[in-house]
C-alpha positions as CSV (number, residue, x, y, z in Angstrom):
1,X,20.8,85.2,-26.2
2,X,21.9,81.6,-26.5
3,X,21.6,79.6,-23.3
4,X,25.0,78.1,-23.7
5,X,26.7,81.5,-24.2
6,X,24.8,82.8,-21.2
7,X,25.9,79.9,-19.1
8,X,29.5,80.3,-20.2
9,X,29.4,83.9,-19.0
10,X,27.3,83.5,-15.8
11,X,28.8,80.3,-14.3
12,X,32.3,81.8,-13.9
13,X,30.8,84.9,-12.4
14,X,28.9,82.9,-9.8
15,X,31.9,80.7,-9.1
16,X,34.2,83.7,-8.6
17,X,31.6,85.4,-6.3
18,X,31.3,82.2,-4.2
19,X,35.1,81.8,-4.0
20,X,35.4,85.4,-2.7
21,X,32.6,85.0,-0.2
22,X,33.5,81.6,1.1
23,X,37.2,82.3,1.0
24,X,36.6,85.4,3.1
25,X,34.7,83.4,5.7
26,X,36.9,80.3,6.0
27,X,40.2,81.4,4.6
28,X,42.0,80.8,1.3
29,X,43.8,77.5,2.2
30,X,40.6,76.0,3.6
31,X,38.7,77.1,0.4
32,X,41.3,75.5,-1.9
33,X,41.3,72.3,0.3
34,X,37.5,72.1,0.2
35,X,37.6,72.4,-3.6
36,X,40.0,69.5,-3.9
37,X,38.2,67.4,-1.4
38,X,34.8,67.8,-3.1
39,X,36.3,67.0,-6.5
40,X,38.0,63.8,-5.1
41,X,35.0,62.6,-3.1
42,X,32.6,63.4,-5.8
43,X,34.5,61.5,-8.5
44,X,34.9,58.5,-6.3
45,X,31.2,58.5,-5.4
46,X,30.3,59.0,-9.1
47,X,32.4,56.0,-10.0
48,X,30.6,53.9,-7.3
49,X,27.1,55.0,-8.5
50,X,28.2,54.4,-12.1
51,X,28.9,50.8,-11.3
52,X,25.6,50.5,-9.5
53,X,23.8,51.9,-12.6
54,X,25.7,49.6,-14.9
55,X,24.7,46.6,-12.8
56,X,21.0,47.7,-12.8
57,X,21.2,48.1,-16.6
58,X,22.7,44.7,-17.1
59,X,20.1,43.0,-15.0
60,X,17.4,44.7,-17.0
61,X,19.0,43.6,-20.3
62,X,19.1,40.0,-18.9
63,X,15.4,40.3,-18.4
64,X,14.9,41.5,-22.0
65,X,14.0,45.0,-20.9
66,X,15.4,48.2,-22.4
67,X,17.4,50.1,-19.6
68,X,16.4,53.6,-20.7
69,X,16.6,55.1,-17.2
70,X,19.9,53.5,-16.6
71,X,21.4,54.9,-19.8
72,X,20.1,58.4,-19.0
73,X,21.3,58.0,-15.4
74,X,24.8,57.0,-16.6
75,X,25.0,60.0,-18.8
76,X,23.9,62.2,-15.8
77,X,26.6,60.6,-13.7
78,X,29.3,61.3,-16.2
79,X,28.1,65.0,-16.4
80,X,28.0,65.1,-12.6
81,X,31.6,63.9,-12.4
82,X,32.6,66.6,-14.9
83,X,30.9,69.2,-12.8
84,X,32.7,68.0,-9.7
85,X,36.1,68.1,-11.4
86,X,35.5,71.7,-12.5
87,X,36.6,73.9,-9.6
88,X,33.7,75.8,-7.9
89,X,31.0,75.5,-5.4
90,X,27.9,76.0,-7.6
91,X,29.1,73.3,-10.0
92,X,29.9,71.0,-7.1
93,X,26.4,71.5,-5.7
94,X,24.7,70.6,-9.0
95,X,27.1,67.7,-9.4
96,X,26.3,66.3,-6.0
97,X,22.5,66.7,-6.8
98,X,23.0,64.5,-9.9
99,X,25.1,61.9,-8.1
100,X,22.8,61.0,-5.2
101,X,20.2,58.5,-6.3
102,X,17.1,60.2,-4.7
103,X,17.8,63.6,-6.2
104,X,18.9,62.1,-9.6
105,X,15.6,60.2,-9.6
106,X,13.6,63.4,-9.0
107,X,15.5,65.2,-11.7
108,X,15.2,62.3,-14.2
109,X,11.9,60.8,-13.3
110,X,10.3,61.6,-16.6
111,X,12.6,59.0,-18.2
112,X,11.6,56.3,-15.7
113,X,9.3,53.7,-17.2
114,X,7.8,56.0,-19.8
115,X,8.7,53.6,-22.6
116,X,6.8,50.6,-23.7
117,X,8.8,47.4,-23.1
118,X,8.1,44.2,-24.9
119,X,9.6,41.0,-23.9
120,X,10.3,38.7,-26.9
121,X,9.6,35.0,-26.7
122,X,11.1,32.3,-28.9
123,X,7.8,32.2,-30.7
124,X,8.4,35.8,-31.9
125,X,11.6,34.9,-33.7
126,X,11.6,34.1,-37.4
127,X,14.4,31.9,-38.7
128,X,15.7,32.4,-42.2
129,X,18.7,32.3,-44.5
130,X,20.4,35.0,-46.4
131,X,22.4,35.0,-49.6
132,X,24.8,37.6,-50.8
133,X,23.8,38.9,-54.2
134,X,27.3,40.2,-55.0
135,X,28.9,36.8,-54.7
136,X,27.0,35.5,-57.8
137,X,28.5,37.9,-60.3
């Protein structure tokens, strides 16, 4: 069975089960409040971490380095914010794991510094001129 189809079926089942169990323990109003609070706090913190990732990526670009980890980290933060907006406790848990830098680093560490970086000097540049062939006709 396709993994996407399986997740479309299993995620709502897990979320409904958690809603029932947690709602039975803390009450319906508290459960609904907790869902809204985690979504609000998660999106705010995702925005904060997104700006930090953007600053780190820009500083690497200034140093002529390719910010591969920062690009992947930014995509993970966007996905985490989406998971936090979706109502549910399991998706919130995964979203918070992706938002916090230590756990995000552990989950994405295979992308950290696995790429060759070459800094280009001015001696590496070749100057030249170009001419449009279509203009001569």
